[in-house]
N, C-alpha and C positions, 0 to 999 in steps of 0.2 A: 508189561515191560518186555520180557523175552518172548519171542514168537515160537510157536510149536507147529509141527506138521506131522501128522500121524500116517501119512501116505508115502513116505520116502522109502524106496526100496532100490536095491542095486543087485542085479543078477547078470553080470556081463557074461558069465559062462553059458547062459541060455542061448548065446549066439550059435552054439553047436547044434541046437535043435532047429535052426533055420536053414533053408536051402540057399546058402551063400554063393554056391557056384553059379547061380543064375542072376546074381545081383550085380548091378553096376557099382563102381567105387562110391558114387554118391549115396546110393541106397544102403550100401553096407555101412558107410559112415553114419548115416542117420539111425540105422539099427543099433550100432554100437553105442552111440551117444545116448540113445533112448534107454539102453540097458544100464548106462552109468559110466561108460568109458570117457576119459578125458579127450577133449577134441584134439589136443596136440598129439595124441596117439592115434585116435580113430581115423584121422584124415590120411594117414599113411598105410593103414592096414589093408591088405588085399584078401580076397577069398582064399588064395593059396596059403596065406599066413594062418588063417583060421583053421584050415584043413590040416596044417602041419602041427597044430597044438593038440594035445590030448584033451579028453573031456573034462579033466580037472585042472586045466590050464587055460590061460588067455594070452594072446600075443600083445605086447605093448612096444612102443618105441623106446629104445635105450638112449639114442641120441643121433647126432649128425656129424659127419666128417667129410673129408675129401677121399676119393677113390685111392689116391696116393697121399697119405697123411702129410699135411704141410704144403702140398702143391696145389695152389688154387686154379691152375690151368686144367686140372682133372675134374671129373664129374663130382658133384655134391651127392653123397649117398646117405641113406637112412639105415641105421642099424637097429634091428628088432630083437626081442627076446621073449620067450615064453615064461610066464610067472604063475605061481599057484593061484587058482581062481578064488579060493576062499580068502586069501590074503588081500587080493586086489579088491574084491567085493567089499571087504571090511573097511579098507582105506577109502574107497569111493563113497560108501555110505556115510562115513564120518565127515568127509568133505561136503557132501550134500546137506548134512544136518547143520554144519557150520554155516553154509550159505543160507539155508532156510531160516535159521534163528536170527540172523542179522544182528548179532550181539554188538557189533561195532557201531551200530546206530545209537546205542546207549552212550550218552555224552561222557560218562565217567569211566567207560571201558577203555583201557589203554593198550590192550594186547589180546588177540584171539588167534589161536592156531590149532590145526589138527596135528596131533602127534601120531605118526604112523605106527601101525602094528609091528610087533616083532615077528619075524618068520617063525612059525611054530610056537609062539609065545603069547605075550600080552596083546590084547586087542587095541585098536586105535581108540583114542579119546580126544576130547576137545579141551583145551586149556585156555582159561580166561583170567585176565587180571583187571581189577577195578582200582583206579588210582585214588588213594586217599586224599591227595591234594585237590584233585578235580572235584571229588565229592564234597569236600569242605567248602570249596569256592561256590558250589551250587547249593550250599546249605542242606546237604543230604548226608546220611550216614553210609559210609562205604560198606560196612557189614550188612546193612539192610539191603543194599543193592545186590551184594553177593547172594544173600538169602533169597532174593527174588529170581535168581537164575536157576532153571531146572537142573537137577542132579543127573538126569538122564533124558534122552530124547531118541525115539526110534531105536532103542537098544544101544545107543552110544552114550558112554559115561561122559559127564561134563565136570571138570574140576575148576572151580572158581575160587579165587583168592583175592585178598586185599594187598595191593602194592603200596608200601609206605614211602617209596622213593621216587618213582617216575613223576616227571613234571617239574622237578627242581633242577636248576642248572647251577653249577659251581662257576667261580670266576675262571677257573682253568678252561672250562668249556668255551668261554668266549674269546680266548686268546687265539690268534692266528698262529699257524705252525711254521711260518717262514716269513721273510720280509725281503721283497725284491721290488719295492715301489718305484725306484728309479732304475730302469733297465736300459742299459746301453746295448741294444740289440745287435748281435752279430749274425752274419749269414754265411755259413759254411757247412760242409757235410757233417751229418750226425746220424745216429741210429736211435730209434725208439724201441725199447724192449719192455715186455711186461715186467712190472715190479720196479722200474727205475723211477727216481724222483723227477717230478715235473713241477713247474712254477707258473703261477697265473699272471704275475705282474700286478696283482691287486693286494699283495701282502699275504697270500696263502700259498701253501704248497700241498701236493698230493702225490699220487702214484699212478703211473700208466697201467691200464688194465689189460692190454693185449691187442693183438692184431685181429681186425675184423674185416669182413667183406660184405658188400651190399648185393643182395640177390645173387645173380650168377656172375657178377663182374669179378675180374681178377685184379682190380686195382686195390692195393692195401690201404686201410685206414687204421686208426687206433682209437681206443675208447677209454674214458675215465668218468668220474662222477660230476654231474651237473652242479652240485651244491658248492663246489670249490669256487664258482663264480657268483655265489650268493644271489641266485635268482635271475641273473642276466640270461636273456634268450638269444641264441645265435642268429636268429633271423632279424633281430633288431639292434644288435650290438656287434662291435668289432671284438670278437673273442679270440684271443691267441694264447699259445702255450709255449713255454721255454724250458730248456734243460738247465743244468747247474752251471753251464758256461755261458748262459744268456743267448744261446742259439735259438732262433725262432723255429719251432718244430712244426707248426702247422696252424690251420685255421678251422674253426668250428663250422660244420655243415648240417648237423642234425642233433636233436636232443630232446629231453623231456625232464621237467623238474620232478614230477611225482615218481616216475620210474628211475630218476636220478642217474641219467647217463648223458654224455656228450661225446659225439663222434667227431674226430678231426681228420681232415685231409692233410697229408704231410706236404711240406714245402718240397720243391722240385729236387733239392739236393739232400733230402732226408729220407732214409730208408726205414722200413718198419719190419721188425723181426717178431717171430712167435716164440723165441727162446727167452725164458725167464732170466733176468739178470740178477746178480748178487749172490755169490757164494755157493749156489746150487745150480744144477743143470736140469732143465725141464722144458720140453717143447709143448705148447698148447696147440693141439691139432683138431679140436672139435668141441662140441658142447653137449651136455646131458639134458634129457627131457625132465620135466617136472615129476612125472611118474617115477623115473628111475632115481632121481635124487631122494624121493621118499623111500624107495627101496634101500638105498644106502643108509638113510637115517634110521630106518627100522632095524637095520643090521648093526647099528652102532659104529659105522665107518667114520673115519676122520678125513677132512679136507686139508689142503696145504695152501699157504699163501706167502707172497713176498711183498713186503711193504717198505716204504721209505723210512718209517720210524722204528717199528719193532722188528723189521727184517723178516727172516723166515720163521714161521710158526705153523703149527698144526692144531686142529681142534675137532672135536666130535660134532657131527651133524645132528641137529635137533628136529628140523622140519623144513619142508619146502612150501608150506601153506601159511606162513605167518602174516598177520595183520598187525602193524604197529601204528599207533595213533599219533604219538608225539615224537618229533625228531628235532625239536629245538630251533635254534636260530638259523638253522640251515634251510628252513622253509619246506613247503610242500609236505604237510603232515598227511596222515591217513593213507598209508601205503599197504597194498596187498601184494600177494605172491612173493613175500619176503622169505629168503632162506635165512635160517638162524643156525649159528654154529659157534663152537668154542666158548671162550670166556674172556674176561677183561685183560688177560695177559697177551691175547692174540692180536690186539688192535689198539691203535692210539691215533691222535691227531697226526695227519700226514700220510696215513695208510689209506685214506679214502681214494677210491678208484682202483685199488688192487683187485686182482681176480682170485677167487678161491677155486682150486682145481682138485681133481681126483684122478689118479693114474688109470689109464684105460688098458694099456697093454702090459707087457712084461718089462719094457725098457723105459728109460726116462723120456724118450722122444715121442711117447704117445700118452699125453695127458689131456683130459677134457675139462673145459670150464664148467663151473657149477653156479657161481654168482659173482656179481660185481659188488664188492664190499663198500658199504656206505658209512657205517658207524657202529657204535655199541649201544646196547639197550638194557636198561635195568629190568631185572625180573624180580619176583617176589622174595627170592632168597637174598636180595640185595647184592647180587653179583651181576656182572655184565656178560652179555652174549653179543657176538657180532651179527649184524643183519645187513642185507643187501638184496637187490632184485635178482631173481633167478635168471640165468642166461637165456631162457626161452622167452623172456619178457621184452626183448628188443626187436621190434618188427623188421624183418628183412635183413638183419645183420647176423652174420655167422662168424664164430671164432675159427681160427685156423692159420 
C-alpha cells in the first residue's frame, strides 16, 4: 500500500563543503537541489549567498517584491534569508518522504501534508487522513487502511487518522452565495481592490484576490478563484466579472482549474489597486516563497484575509505542503501545494478568491501574499481549515 524509501537524505548544509565560488548559477542550482533544497529557492541562490551564510545556516528565498514596493515600473527583486540548516534539513527530509510515499495515490486518503518543524522544538512530521466514507464506498475498513500506513519513514514520524466527515456535502454547500443571473451591464470607471466582492453573472459571487503582473510587464491584472465559474475555461468561454453595481470589471485571460485561479485583464476604464478594501488598510506588495511560508507555519504565525462574506479574519498557518483530495462540486480534486490555515470561522461561501497575507515590514503598506483562498476543508477533529494554492503556484504572475 504505502511505499517506502530508505535512501532519502537531505544535507543542504553540505553546500559549504563545495567550491561554490567556481560554480555557474546552473551548477550551483543543481548542487543545491541535489542536496535537498526547494527549486523555488535554489534557482535564485548565488555563490555569494552561500558564502554569506555560516556553516550552520543555509540561504533560502524569502519572497519577491518590487525594488520600490507597489511600483511595478521598478525592478522585480528577490529577498533572501539565512535559516538554521538543521531546521531546513528536517523540513526538506519530511517533504521528500511525503513525496516518496505517494500516500495520495491511496484512493481513500483525503489529505496528506508535511507539518513543518518548530524552530528549536518539535521535528517535522507527515499528517495523513483516511476518509471513512470513501473506505466504505470501496468496501474497505478505514482503520485497516490507517494501520497499513507506516508510523515512521526515514526518521520522519507519520500520523495517520480516520476522518469521519470528509466526502459528505451539506445542502448549504450546494447553494450559490449570490444571485445576479440577469445583469444589466454598465460601463463606467471603477476600481478593483483585493478583498472586494465580485460577481460572475452565473449566480455566484466571490472575492477579488489582488493585483498581479505577468512576467516583467507593468500592466496590472487581478486574480480570483477559477471555481467561481464552475469549470468554465477562459480560452473557450466568454468569462466576465462584475462589481456590486453591475460594472463590467474585466475579461479572463488565463487560469487553471486545479490550481484554482483565474486572471482578468481590466476594462479600459477600470483601475486595479493593491490596497485591501473593507475596514482595514493593507497594501499587498509581494509574495512569500513556499519555504518561507513553512517557516511562518513552524513559528505558529497567523495570516490575515479580507473576504466578501466573513470580512476581516486572522488564523494560524498550518502548512504550505498540503494535498487535499476532495473539493466537492467545485471540481478539480486532488490539489497539491495547498496552504492550510485558520478554522471554520475564517472563511465561508463568497470568500473564495480572497488572498491570505502576512505583514512584511513594520507598516501596513508592506504585506506579502501567502495563498489564494479557495475553500474550507474538514480535518479529523471535525473542524474546518481554510485551504488554497500558495502564491508561488501561479506561473509568471507576481503580486504587487
